[in-house]
MARZAFI-353531 format. One record per atom (N, C-alpha, C): x, y, z; residue in three letters. Coordinates in steps of 0.001 Angstrom, whole numbers, padded with zeros to 6 digits, always signed. Atoms other than C-alpha are relative to their C-alpha. Layout:
BEGIN
XYZALA ...
***
This chain:
BEGIN
+000017-001205+000862MET +129611+091377+113691MET -000259-000452-001208MET +000376+000514+001953LYS +129585+089155+110275LYS -001167-000076+000120LYS +001347+000311+000010LEU +126020+088135+111268LEU -001011+001549-000169LEU +000190-001199+000218GLU +125234+091787+111258GLU -000023+000439-001207GLU +000361-000677+001673ASN +126532+092470+107702ASN -000413-001078-000444ASN +001094+000957+001726GLU +124662+088935+105886GLU -001284+000619+000219GLU +002062-001230-000345PHE +121409+091041+107849PHE +000723+000858-001020PHE +000280-000812+000422GLU +121949+094022+106441GLU +000784-000579-001935GLU -000277+000938+000930ILE +123281+092269+102987ILE -001375+000056-000672ILE +001456+000765+000476SER +120125+090471+102529SER -000804+001132+000035SER +001496-001192-000941THR +117559+093408+104197THR +000402+000245-001483THR -000478-000611+001870GLN +119445+095148+100600GLN -000268-000662-001237GLN +000812+000851+001604ILE +118843+092532+098335ILE -001739+000374+000300ILE +001521+000664+000270LEU +115436+091871+099310LEU -000967+001918-000431LEU +000656-001438+000006ASP +114568+096287+099268ASP +000184-000317-001547ASP +000317-000115+001517ASP +116018+095901+095624ASP -001012-001077-000902ASP +000724+000555+000740SER +114421+092797+094688SER -001137+000758+000017SER +001351+000082-000044GLN +111082+094156+095727GLN -000085+001499-001124GLN -000125-001849+000690ILE +111704+098068+094179ILE -000040-000810-001784ILE -000027-000409+001303ILE +112706+096157+090907ILE -001089-000894-000562ILE +001174+001242+000159SER +109826+093326+091112SER -001873+001255+000091SER +000869-000737-000547LYS +107263+096152+092259LYS -000822-000755+001340LYS +000956+000234-000837THR +105983+094718+095142THR +000754+000407+001331THR -000506-001057-001020GLY +106356+095271+098720GLY -000485-001919+000965GLY +000756+001430-000655SER +105782+092159+102006SER -000141+000832+001439SER +000073+000664-001598TRP +104283+092142+105537TRP +000255-000278+000800TRP +000233+001100-000731ASN +104228+090695+108063ASN -000736-000150+001658ASN +000620-000356-000383TRP +101431+090803+110942TRP +000269-001178+001561TRP -000538+000330-001060ASN +102225+089623+114835ASN -001507-000584+000532ASN +001911+000387-000774VAL +098122+088487+115725VAL +000142+000388+001682VAL +000098+000102-001526ILE +099271+088249+119147ILE +000733+000865+000694ILE -000046-000664-000609THR +101139+090673+119941THR -000422+001747-001106THR +001071-001095+001127ASN +099005+093383+116741ASN +001695+001010-000192ASN -000992-000835+000714GLU +102697+094334+115517GLU -000453+000177-000917GLU -000031+000856+000961ILE +102870+094122+112485ILE +001106+001226-001615ILE -000792-000283+001019PHE +105715+095211+109467PHE +000014+000372-001150PHE +000617-000467+001602TRP +105694+096691+105982TRP +001720-000347-000509TRP -001293-000670-000071SER +108904+096440+104474SER +000114+001627-000595SER +000024-001902+000127LYS +110299+099757+102956LYS -000885-000204-001267LYS +001759-000081+001022ASN +108457+099098+099490ASN -001265+000118-000017ASN +001202-000469-000277MET +105473+098638+100961MET -000432+001247+000426MET -000064-001496-000702PHE +106188+101953+102456PHE -000638+000526-001821PHE +000458-000851+001592ARG +106423+103384+098721ARG -001086-000146-000781ARG +001057+000544+000942LEU +104061+101104+096673LEU -001257+000509+000600LEU +001432-000886-000893LEU +101113+103204+099258LEU +000703+001399-000428LEU -000495-000423-000094GLY +102855+105770+098424GLY +000376+001773+001013GLY -000244-000879-001163LEU +104486+107124+101538LEU +001125-000355-000075LEU -001714+000730-000214THR +108453+107140+102335THR +000062-000655+000820THR -000285+000112-000941PRO +109608+104928+104743PRO +000360-000361+001005PRO -000154-000234-001167ASN +109107+104213+108129ASN -000714+001314+000384ASN +001439-000724-000105GLU +106481+107249+107068GLU -000436+000400+001792GLU +001414+000007-001346VAL +104062+106193+109849VAL -000243-001333+000365VAL -000275+001105-000194ALA +103667+102915+111657ALA -000936-000851-000280ALA +001549+001019+000789PRO +101615+100217+110367PRO -000287-000246+001196PRO +000899+000425-000937SER +099080+099214+112457SER -001901-001178-001740SER +000711+000417+000596TYR +096244+096737+111281TYR -001351+001141-000288TYR +001514-000955+000462GLU +093713+099816+111045GLU -000162+001027-001213GLU -001003-000817-000018LEU +096286+101956+109460LEU +000016-001055-002278LEU -000528+001089+000998THR +096794+098416+106397THR -001668+000403-000739THR +001272+000294-000414LEU +092969+098428+106722LEU +000048+001323-001516LEU +000112-001325+000614ASN +092696+102066+105311ASN +000330+000005-002001ASN -000603+000000+001119TYR +094963+101336+101888TYR -001062-000622-000834TYR +000281+000652+000917VAL +092743+098420+100877VAL -002001+000608-000255VAL +001209-000776+000874CYS +090041+099649+098103CYS -001387-000800+000628CYS +001056+000994-000346ASP +086443+099540+099343ASP -000730-000865+000385ASP +000425+000907+000995GLY +085280+096973+097246GLY +000250-001066+000965GLY -001083+001752-000645ASP +087576+094255+099121ASP -000075-000088+001520ASP -000685+000001-001335LYS +087686+095346+102848LYS -000985-001156+000947LYS +001066+000835-000353LYS +084432+093401+103642LYS +000990-001739+000315LYS -000754+001140+000159ARG +086166+090210+102269ARG +001777-000319+000617ARG -001049+000446-000943TYR +089374+090969+103589TYR +000147+000056+001106TYR +000047+000449-001382GLU +088713+091287+106993GLU -000559-001168-000127GLU +000406+001401-000147GLU +086574+088111+106801GLU +000886-000727+000300GLU -000609+001350+000816THR +089347+085943+105034THR +000998+000265+001087THR -001344+000002-001019LEU +092004+087103+108064LEU -000445-000262+001484LEU +000937+000224-001421ALA +089373+086817+111182ALA +000081-001005-000522ALA +000042+001394+000404GLN +088740+083272+109361GLN +001226-001146+000468GLN -001033+001259-000457SER +092174+082140+109645SER +000871+000727+000391SER -000215+000310-001745ILE +092710+083217+113086ILE -000460-000552+000310ILE +000521+000470-000805GLU +090476+081976+114364GLU -000141-002048-000434GLU -000041+001714+000265ASN +090763+078226+112467ASN +001534+000375+000109ASN -000910+000202+000205LYS +094269+078956+113167LYS +000524-001057-001301LYS +000111+000906+001380THR +094987+078059+109333THR +000890+001463-001258THR -000997-001198+001069GLY +096876+079921+105832GLY -001231+000489-000184GLY +001352-000671+000580TYR +094566+082378+103833TYR +000499-000015-001961TYR +000044-000400+001491SER +094706+083352+100122SER -000504+000795-000329SER +000985-000501+001404PHE +093260+085887+098309PHE +000483+001143-000487PHE -000287-001513+001118GLU +093558+089080+096086GLU -000644+001098+000674GLU +000846-000646-000422ASN +092594+092221+096927ASN +000822+001219-000366ASN -000775-000912+001130LYS +093317+095988+095350LYS +000344+000801+001208LYS -001008-000787-000928MET +095404+098386+097258MET +000136+001538-000758MET +000039-001226+001287VAL +094757+102192+096189VAL +001248+000966+001566VAL -001183-000747-000747GLN +097794+104947+097257GLN -000115+000356+001121GLN +000052-001442-000650LYS +098181+107934+099596LYS -000519+000750-000216LYS +001169-000975+000881ASN +096488+110042+097143ASN -000677-000824-001094ASN +001859+000599+000205LYS +094035+107794+096122LYS -000031-000155-001740LYS -000223+000415+001461SER +095550+107564+092304SER +000413-000690-000700SER -000260+001135+000579ALA +096376+104481+091864ALA -000833-001211+000567ALA +000968+000845-000196ARG +094474+101066+092236ARG +001592-001584+000061ARG -001344+000822+000326LEU +097600+098250+092967LEU -000320-001654+000769LEU +001134+001421-000253PRO +096342+094602+093090PRO +001855-000757+001098PRO -000320+000504-001785ASN +097254+092874+096496ASN -000086-001651+000498ASN +000159+001273-000377LYS +098194+089081+096590LYS +000116-000248+001591LYS +000124+000415-001068HIS +097803+087649+100120HIS +000517-001829+000443HIS +000085+001645-000139LEU +099451+083991+100852LEU +000574-000551+000863LEU -000994+000198-001570LYS +100494+082225+104249LYS -000993-001396-000185LYS +000284+000765-000577PRO +100570+078801+104465PRO -000771-000709+001127PRO 
***
């Protein structure tokens, strides 16, 4: 029970920190193809947390058109070479009203 409470507190601290810093985070398990978005990742894209199930295809819909090819190539190379990656791209909100900088780093 103590671990559950510590996990809930840590999760709330992360959520609060991301709201204040206007950031979001995500994780993609390429083996199972499962993607996790933090609550604020949903919010930054103009969605309600857990409004949709995150997927690679859905994520790609939010990447600016001019950045999609590089986004896909960088991730594909990282998977193929089993290496980390670092790149920046722009994301668009659900209503296409704002372009958000998005930085990726995976050591």
